[in-house]
C-alpha positions as CSV (number, residue, x, y, z in Angstrom):
1,X,90.9,147.2,146.0
2,X,87.9,148.6,147.9
3,X,87.8,151.9,149.9
4,X,85.5,150.8,152.7
5,X,84.3,147.7,154.5
6,X,80.8,148.2,153.1
7,X,82.1,148.1,149.5
8,X,83.9,144.9,150.3
9,X,80.7,143.4,151.8
10,X,78.8,144.2,148.7
11,X,81.5,142.5,146.6
12,X,81.3,139.4,148.8
13,X,77.5,139.3,148.7
14,X,77.6,139.1,144.9
15,X,80.0,136.1,144.8
16,X,78.5,132.7,143.8
17,X,77.5,130.2,146.4
18,X,77.1,126.4,146.5
19,X,75.4,124.7,143.6
20,X,74.8,121.5,145.5
21,X,75.5,122.1,149.2
22,X,76.4,119.0,151.2
23,X,74.9,118.5,154.7
24,X,77.7,116.3,156.0
25,X,80.1,119.2,155.4
26,X,77.6,121.7,156.9
27,X,77.9,123.9,153.8
28,X,76.2,127.3,154.0
29,X,77.3,130.6,152.4
30,X,79.5,132.5,154.9
31,X,77.8,135.7,155.9
32,X,79.1,138.5,153.7
33,X,79.1,141.1,156.5
34,X,81.3,138.8,158.7
35,X,83.6,138.0,155.8
36,X,84.0,141.8,155.2
37,X,84.7,142.5,158.8
38,X,87.4,139.9,159.1
39,X,89.2,140.7,155.8
40,X,88.9,144.5,156.4
41,X,90.4,144.0,159.9
42,X,93.3,142.0,158.5
43,X,93.8,144.6,155.7
44,X,93.9,147.5,158.2
45,X,96.5,145.6,160.3
46,X,98.7,145.0,157.3
47,X,98.3,141.2,157.4
48,X,97.1,140.6,153.8
49,X,100.3,139.3,152.3
50,X,100.1,135.5,152.4
51,X,96.6,134.1,153.1
52,X,95.1,130.7,153.5
53,X,91.3,130.1,153.5
54,X,90.7,126.8,155.3
55,X,87.6,124.9,154.3
56,X,87.1,127.7,151.8
57,X,83.8,126.4,150.3
58,X,83.1,128.7,147.4
59,X,86.0,131.0,148.4
60,X,84.4,134.0,149.9
61,X,87.3,134.8,152.3
62,X,89.9,134.0,149.7
63,X,88.4,136.1,147.0
64,X,87.8,139.0,149.3
65,X,91.4,138.9,150.5
66,X,92.6,138.7,146.9
67,X,90.4,141.7,145.9
68,X,92.0,143.7,148.8
69,X,95.5,143.1,147.4
70,X,96.7,140.0,149.1
71,X,99.9,138.9,147.4
72,X,99.4,135.1,147.8
73,X,96.1,133.4,148.5
74,X,95.4,129.7,148.8
75,X,92.0,128.1,149.0
76,X,91.9,124.7,150.8
77,X,88.7,122.6,150.4
78,X,87.8,118.9,150.5
79,X,84.8,119.4,148.2
80,X,86.0,119.6,144.7
81,X,82.6,120.9,143.4
82,X,82.8,123.9,145.8
83,X,86.4,124.4,144.9
84,X,85.5,124.6,141.2
85,X,82.9,127.3,141.9
86,X,85.6,129.3,143.7
87,X,88.1,128.7,140.9
88,X,85.6,129.9,138.2
89,X,84.7,133.0,140.3
90,X,88.4,133.9,140.7
91,X,89.0,133.5,137.0
92,X,86.0,135.6,136.1
93,X,87.1,138.4,138.4
94,X,90.8,138.2,137.3
95,X,91.9,137.4,140.8
96,X,95.2,135.4,141.5
97,X,94.2,132.6,143.8
98,X,95.6,129.1,144.2
99,X,93.5,126.1,145.0
100,X,94.1,122.8,146.8
101,X,91.7,119.9,147.2
102,X,92.5,118.7,150.7
103,X,91.2,118.2,154.2
104,X,91.5,121.5,156.0
105,X,92.1,119.7,159.3
106,X,95.3,118.1,158.0
107,X,96.4,120.0,154.8
108,X,99.6,118.8,153.2
109,X,101.3,122.2,153.6
110,X,104.8,122.9,154.9
111,X,104.9,126.7,154.5
112,X,103.3,129.2,156.9
113,X,101.0,132.1,156.1
114,X,100.5,135.5,157.6
115,X,96.8,135.0,158.1
116,X,94.2,132.2,157.9
117,X,90.5,132.7,157.5
118,X,87.9,130.0,158.3
119,X,84.3,129.3,158.8
120,X,84.6,125.7,160.1
121,X,81.7,123.2,160.4
122,X,80.2,123.5,163.9
123,X,80.3,119.8,164.4
124,X,76.5,119.2,164.2
125,X,76.6,117.0,161.1
126,X,80.3,116.7,160.4
127,X,81.2,115.2,163.8
128,X,81.9,116.6,167.2
129,X,85.1,118.5,167.5
130,X,85.4,119.4,163.9
131,X,85.5,123.1,164.7
132,X,88.4,122.7,167.1
133,X,90.3,120.5,164.6
134,X,90.0,123.3,162.0
135,X,91.2,125.8,164.5
136,X,94.1,123.7,165.6
137,X,95.2,123.4,161.9
138,X,94.8,127.1,161.4
139,X,97.0,128.2,164.3
140,X,99.7,125.7,163.1
141,X,99.7,127.3,159.6
142,X,99.2,131.0,160.2
143,X,100.4,133.8,162.5
144,X,96.9,135.2,162.9
145,X,93.6,133.4,162.5
146,X,90.1,134.8,161.9
147,X,87.5,132.2,162.8
148,X,83.7,131.9,163.2
149,X,82.0,129.7,165.8
150,X,78.7,129.2,167.5
151,X,78.3,131.7,170.3
152,X,77.4,129.0,172.8
153,X,81.0,127.6,172.4
154,X,82.8,130.8,173.1
155,X,84.1,129.9,176.6
156,X,85.2,126.4,175.4
157,X,87.0,127.8,172.3
158,X,88.7,130.4,174.3
159,X,89.9,127.8,176.8
160,X,91.3,125.7,173.9
161,X,93.1,128.6,172.4
162,X,94.7,129.7,175.7
163,X,95.8,126.1,176.3
164,X,97.7,126.2,173.0
165,X,99.3,129.5,174.1
166,X,97.2,131.9,172.0
167,X,94.9,134.7,172.7
168,X,91.3,135.1,171.4
169,X,89.7,138.4,170.8
170,X,86.1,138.6,169.8
171,X,85.6,141.0,166.9
172,X,81.9,140.6,166.5
173,X,78.8,138.7,167.7
174,X,76.1,138.2,165.1
175,X,73.0,136.3,164.3
176,X,73.3,134.4,161.0
177,X,70.0,134.2,159.1
178,X,70.2,130.9,157.2
179,X,67.6,130.3,154.5
180,X,66.2,126.8,153.9
181,X,68.9,124.7,152.1
182,X,68.3,121.1,153.2
183,X,65.3,118.8,153.5
184,X,65.2,119.0,157.3
185,X,64.8,122.8,157.3
186,X,61.3,123.7,158.2
187,X,61.7,127.4,159.1
188,X,61.7,130.2,156.6
189,X,64.8,131.6,158.3
190,X,67.0,129.7,160.8
191,X,68.8,132.0,163.2
192,X,72.2,130.9,164.5
193,X,74.2,133.0,167.0
194,X,77.9,133.1,166.2
195,X,81.0,135.1,167.1
196,X,83.9,136.1,164.9
197,X,87.3,136.0,166.6
198,X,90.9,136.9,165.9
199,X,93.4,134.4,167.3
200,X,97.1,135.2,167.7
201,X,100.0,134.9,170.0
202,X,99.7,137.3,173.0
């Protein structure tokens, strides 16, 4: 267990990322600083008991939560290659994490969790509305949800959340600096404005 948010961020930054990222799934490493902010906030609020990481990719949220003492952690990811990276990382670190290969928008789960973390696809390559489908799944599974979205969608996401009877609080606005990962990337760094939010019942 780490003693500061910064220590947690350094831990996340050192975790392995995608070996063969898939464009259709919009796979990018989730920003370590944002992961640390979300997991640290949940830790300080006493929420890190049962945790689900939806669309976990290589498991940055899940492994960070486990490292901060979460009792039960589940990684849900449709990409089995990414899930195996997360599984190997957890094993190497001695972290107790469960893994489920499934679609995060409709996971075959009956039980609820205290908290869900997610960095959903923004719907650029994965299909319009994917981000909202992820969020809908998250609020059905967990009491509190930490989620990342494009800043331009803030008003829309807030309206959706309120329509479902939840409240959205923005924890942080940030600019993600994405390095070239795919053939269509021409810039040395691609900047994407995002927000991190906590969603819960009012």
